[in-house]
N, C-alpha and C positions, 0 to 999 in steps of 0.2 A: 460378479458383484460390481456395481457401479459406484464411483466416488463422486458422481454428479448429484445435483439437487433433485429431490423427488417432487411430485406434483403438490405435495403439502407444504413445501418450503423447508424441507429438512435434508441435511447431509447426514445419513445414518440417524443418530439420536440428537444431533445438534441443529439449531436453527429455529425456525418458527417465528411468530410475531407476538411477543408478550408486551402489549402496549396498553396505556390507559385508554379508557373509552373515548376520551376527547380526541385522541389521535386516530381512532379507527377509520373515520371517513377518508382522511388524507391517505393513509397507508393502503386502504382498500381500493381507492380510486387508482392508485399507482399499480397495485397488484393486478387489477382487472385489465389494465391498458398497456403495461410495459412491453409485453411480448408482441402484442398486435402492432403497436407503434413501431417497434424495432424491425418488424418484418416488412413494413411498408417500403416499396421501392424508393419513394421520394426521400424517406428518412435515411435509408442506406446510402443513397446517392449523395445527400448533403453531408452526412457523417464522413464518408470516405473521401469526399473532395476536401473537407476541412483537415482531415488527418494528413492528406497529401500536401496540400498547398499552404496550410497555416501552421500545422505542427511540424511538418518536414519528414513525414514517414515515407517509406520504411526507414526505421533507424538501423544503422549498420550492425552486422554481426562481425565482430573484429577478432581475428586470430591474434592473441597476445603472445608474440613470439618469445620475448625475453622472460616473461612470467612462466610460459610453458617450459622453457629450458631450465629455469630454476627448480621447478617442481616435477620435471620429467614426465609430463603428461600434456595432452592437447587441451588448451584453455581458450575458449571463445567467450568474448564479452558482448552481451546484447546491449547496445549503446543507447539506453533510454535517457542517459544524461545529455544526449545531443538534441532531444526534443525541444521545441519552443517552451520556455519557462523552466527548462533544466531538469525535468523528471518525468516519470511515467504518469503523474497525476492528471496531466492535460487530456489524456485519452478518455478518461472517465468524465471529466467536466464538460468536454465537447458533447459527448453523448447525452449527458443529463440536461444540459441547457436546451438541446434540441427537443428532448422529452418534455421539459417544462413548458416550452413554447407551444407544443402541440396540446398540452393539457390546459393551456390558457392562463398560466401563472405569470405574474409580472413583478414578482419580488423573490429574490433568492437569498437563502441563508446557508451558512456553512460553518463547520468547525475546523480548526487546524491546530496541529501540534508544531511540527517543524516549520510550518508556514508555506510549504510547497503546494499543498492542496488549496490553501487560502489564496495564494498567488494565481494558481490555475483557475480557481473559481472567479476571482476578480477579473482575470483576463477574458474569460468567455462572456462574463456579464458586460464588460466594456465592448466586446465585439458585437454583442447583440443589443446593447442599449437597455439593459435591465438592471434595476436597483440591486445592490449587493451588500449584505451585512455578514461580516465574518466574526465569529466568536473564537477567542484565543486566550489561553491561560496567561495570567500576568507574568509568570516565570518564563514561559515560552516567548512572550513579547520581548522580554529583556534579552534572552539569549539568541533570538533570531531577528534582531533589529533590521537588517537589510531587507528581509522579506516583508516586514511590517511596512517599511517605507515603500516597497514595490506595490503592495496592496493599496496603500493610500494614493499613490500616483495613478493607479488604475481606476480610482474613483470609488473604491470600497470603503465602507465604514467598519473600522475594527473595534470591537467591544471586548474589553478585558474580562475574563472570568476570575473573580476575586475569592471564590469559595474553595474549600478543600485543599488539594495540593496545588491548585492554580495552574494545572497543566491540561493535557488533552481530554482526560475524562471529564473534567469540570467544564471545559469549553463545550463538550458534547451535551452535557446536562443543560447548559444555558440555551443551546440551539434548540433542543427538544422543547424547552419551556416556551421559547419564542413561537415555535411551530404550533403548539397547542393554542396559543393566543391569537394566531393569525392563520386559521386553517384554510381559508378560501383562496386567497391570492398568492400564497407563498409555497414555493417548492424548496425542500431541504436537500441540498446536494451533499450527501454523505461521501466522504473521501476514501473510504476503505471498504473491505468486504465484511462489514459489521452492520449492526442494526437489525431491525425487524425485516422479515421477508416482505417484499422482494429485493431489498437493497443488496444483500450479499451476492445474489445471483445476477442482478442487473449490473453491478459494478464489475463483477468477474467477466461478464459477457463483453462489456466495453473494453476491458483490459486484455481480452483474449486475442486481440490483434497482435500482441507480443509473441505468443506461442505460434500463431498462424504464420507470422513472418519467420520465426526460427525454423519452422519446418521447411519452407521453400529455400531459405538461405543456406541451411545446412546441407540440403540435397545438392545444391549447386557447389558447395565447398568440399563436401566429404562423400557425396554419392549416396547419402542416407538421410532420411528425415529425422531419424531417432538418435539423440545423443545417448551416451552411457549414463550421464548424470545431468540433472538440472539443479541449479543452486540459486536460491534467492533469500534475502533477509525477510523476516516476518515480524511486523508489529501488529497491526490489524490484519495486514496481509494482502493488499491489492496488487502490488507488483509481483508477489509470489503467485497469486491466483492467476494472473495474466500469463506468467511464465509456464505454469503447469497445465493450464486449461485444456489444451488439445492433446495432452498426454496423460490425463488423469487415469483413464481406463486402460492405458497401454503399459502393462506391468513390466515390459522389457526395459522401460526407461525408469531409472532410479531417481527418486525425488529427495532433495536435501533442503530442509528449512532451517535457517539460522536465526536464532533469537538472541536478544541482548541479555547477557548475564550480569551487566553492570559491574559492581565490585566483586562479583562472585555469587554463584547460585545460593550459597549458604550465608551470605554476608548480611542479609536483611535489606540490601540495596541492590535489587535485581529486577529484571522484567522478563525472566524466563518462564513464561506461562505454562509451557508443556510440563516442566519439571515441578513447578510450584503450584500449579492451578488445580482447582477442583471444579466439578460441574456446577454451574450457576447461571444466573440471568443478568446480563448487563446490556443496557441500551437497546432493549427489545428483542434480544435473542438468547437462546440457551447455548452456552458454549463453555469452554474451559476458562477459568477466571481465578486470579490470585485473590484469596479471601481468608479472613480469620475463621476460627471454628464456629463462630456464631453468624457467619455470612456477611460480615462487613468487608467491603472491598479494601484490599491492601494497596498502599501507595507503591507504584512501580518506580524503578529508577534506571536510567541509562544515560550515558553521556550524549546519546543521540535523541534529539527531541521527537524524532519520528518513530522510535521503537519503544518509548516508555508508556505503553498502554497496558492496563492490568489484565486484559483478556486477549483473545485471538479470534479471528473470524471463524464461523462454524465449519466452513470447508476445511480449514486447517486443523480444527479440533478433531474432526473426523479422520483426517489423514494421519494424525498422531495416534488416535485411539485404535485405528485399524492396523497400524504399522505400515501403511502405504508409503509414508514419508519418514525419513530419519531426521530427528530434530537434534540440533547441536547448539549449545549455549556458548556465546563468545563474550569475554570480558571487555570492558572499555579499553584496557591496555592492549590486548591482542588486536582489537579492531583498529585502534589508532596506528599501531605499527604496520598493519596490513595496508592501511590507506596510504601511508607514507611510502611504503614499498612500491605500490602501483605508480605513484608519482615518479619515483626514481627509475623504475624499470620500463614504464610505458609512456611517460609524459602525460598521464591522465590524473587529474585531481578528483577523487571520488567523494560523494557525500558520505558522511560518517555512517549512515544507515547501510549503504553499499559496502563500506569498509568491513562491516561485520561479516558480510557474506564472503568477502575476499580472504578473511582469516581462516576459512575452511581448509586451505591448503597446508596450514601448519598443524591442523588437528586431524586430518584424514589423509591417508596415502592413496594416491590413484595410480593406476597402471599406465605404462607409456602409451599404449594404444587406446586408452579411454578418451572419449570425447566429452569434455566437461563444459557445459554452457552455463555461464553465470550472468544473471541479470544485473547490470550496472544501473541501478534504478534512478540514480540522481547524481548531479555534479556537485562539487565541493565548495562552490563560491559562497553559499549560505553559511558554511561551517568554518570559514577561514579564521575567524576569531578563536573558535575552539581549538583549531590546529595550532594557531599562534601561541595561545596560552599553554597548551599541552606540551608542545615541543620547544617552547621558549624561543620561537623563531625571530 
């Protein structure tokens, strides 16, 4: 059995392209060209050169000695927080801006929650001299002010989403509306493994550099390409998709996906899609989705602006449904404590999204000779105010 996408754009029963007719030409143009363009030697060359010289890849695979001693297992951190712009998001935006250029698009739109994808999109648009419009929920604009400032400094126009919960879901709705109105000159850079096919696959392929590097780095450090466990946080799930990509069909490697439980799975304020979700369609793909009995999308909640998405990418919905990945829901409190723990044990301030993944060690016991590779997907600079308020620093 394969956990990869099939030729129809599905992971098992999840995925596809459920889109209004107005968007069909845009999505179809991308679908027909993305694999062809990505396979071109000139594309590969430009993509790899930018990852190396601009992003600063490969990102280190760091053996966290003190954290490993505390939990009596071998813990390696994949340091995506050290990338230019401070997260894994840049891997995908570099790929998509090169794709947009080859498709002749001269205007870029994006949605963002935590602001990291918005910053990464604004960054590559500045790099390439292309107009950039970022949609962001009004609430996220308030709680991620430093990232909003960064986007503006990079020349992007930030447009607040004022409807619904005024967070990521609503920003995505606004971006899709914009795309329907500007089909010819605009490329929509989706920041996660969500949306209509081919987006989940395209974004996963651009993020796959993460697991590609893990394989060679682990071989060098441990004499094997295969960790015992891979751990990553999942909102939409692009950092997780990148971490798992080259291991999806290797069932000797255990996969753990960490979701945001917010105030608790049963609190009514949560974003634990795997536990609370039912099959449905959001933003153009069939996936697991938090919704009411009559199909209205439920508002998610997490202290982390990057994890409060009401759905999950179709790759992850399939990993959950098939049992290929173990899903664990982590509360705000446990995530914040795990983040502070990493600061004090390793001198690394993680993004709150990544802190959710770090909390796995309090929830699951690993063996002393297990090799646990955890994707530290972002740095905590953007979250300092949240940490300050939470811990009264």
